[in-house]
N, C-alpha and C positions, 0 to 999 in steps of 0.2 A: 845429879846421879851420886848421891853421896856413898851408899852402900856399897863396902869394898867387894862383897861378892858378885854385885852387879858388875861392877870395873872391871874385875877378872874375869866375869863371863864375854864381857865387850871385848876386853883385850884378846881373849881366845879366839873369839868368830873374827875379828880382824885379824888375828892371825892367820885363818883358814881362809879369808877371804884374798889375801896376799899369795897364799899357795896356790887357791883355784886360779887367779891370775896368772901365776907361773905356770901352770898346768898348761894355762889357753897358749900363752905364748912359745911354750915349749912344742905343744902339737901345731900349733902355725907355723911356726918354724919349719916343721918336718914336711910342711904342705907349700912350702913358698918354692917358687920355680927360677927367681933371680938371686943371685948370692947377695944384694943389697937388702933386700927385704927378708931373707933368711937370718941376715947379721942384725937386721933392727928386732926382730922377736927375740933372738938368743940373748941381746942386751938387754930387752926388757924381762926377758923370764931371769936372768940374773939378778937385775936390780929387784922386782919382785919377791926374791929368796931373799934378799938384803931387807926389804921392809919387814918380811915375817920375822926374819932373826931379829930386828928392832922391837917387834911387840913381843918375841919372845923372851928378850932379855928384861921386862917387865914383867912377865906372866908369874905369878906366884903359886900358881895351881900345881899339883904334882902328877897331873893326868899325861903330861908331856913331857915325859923326862929325857928324851933324846930328839932334839932338833934334826940332824939328819935323817931319822927316822921316820919322822913324822913330814918332813918334807919328800920325802921319796916313797911314800903311800900313793896309792892307786889315787886317781883323780877322784874326786865327789860330782859323781855325776847329776846331782840335784843341785849344784850351784848355779846362780845365773850364767857365770862365765861358760860353763858346759854346756847348758841348757841353750845358749848364745849359737853353741857351735851344733848343738844336735837339730837345733830349728834351722841352720842354714842348709842351703842345697849343696851337699857335697859334691855333686858332679861337676858344680860350676864354683866352686871353692877356691879363690885365687887370691892373689895380693890383695887386689881392691875390695873384695869381701871381707878378708879378714881384717885389713884395716878400716874398713866400715862399723866391722862387731868392736874391734879395740877400741875406735874411738867412743862408741856408745858406753861401751864398759867403763872405761878410764874417767867419763864424764861423770856418770852415775856414783864410780866408787870416792869421786873426789867429793861429789857433795855428801857423800854419806861419811866420809871421815868428818869433814869440817862440821857437820851437823851433829856426829857423836863429840867431838871435841866440845863443842859447845856444853854440853850437859855435863862433861868432867869437870870436878872442884880440883883435883890433886893437880898443879901445874905440870909438873914433871911427866906425868901421863899426859896431860894437855898436850904437851909440846910434842910428843911421839905421833901423836894422831897429827898434829899441825903439820910437822916433817914430812910425814908419809903422803899429807892431802898436797904439799906442796910440789912434792917429787912426782904424784899422780897426775897433777896439772902439767908437769914437765912431760911426761908419759903422752899424754894427749895431744901436746902441741908437737911432738915427735911424730906420732901417730898422723897426725893433719899432713905435717908439711912431706911426709912418705906418701900419703894419699893424693897431695895436688901434686907431686912429682909423678905417681901413677896416671892421673888423670892428663897429666902433660904428655904423655908419653904413649897415648893413644893414637 
């Protein structure tokens, strides 16, 4: 992926994906009934915002002039993160279901970030993708730990 316009498009898409993840975790935090699960989702939402900011810092487009305004916009209801919430049975949406969705989404996001990094020639940009992939893997592991703890609590 050597075309600069394609790279910048990919960066903007990655920034949007991180915002989608943040929106998912913010919504999930509101639905959690235990303080531990709520806090985990709040932490994950904050980290997703940091990930988006990393992409914002390397984005050279002019159509996202204000990061905070971008991040506070309404959720993208067509995103895979939001669709996962829409497809969930909200009557039975609890910590376990939220963690299952988070695990699936984090796993897919890590794969996508690593795959995209492989196509980028600019090493600085590639490193942003890889750093986010590593952090996303950490999120996956955190969600797995919380999910296992919830399983043990039954």
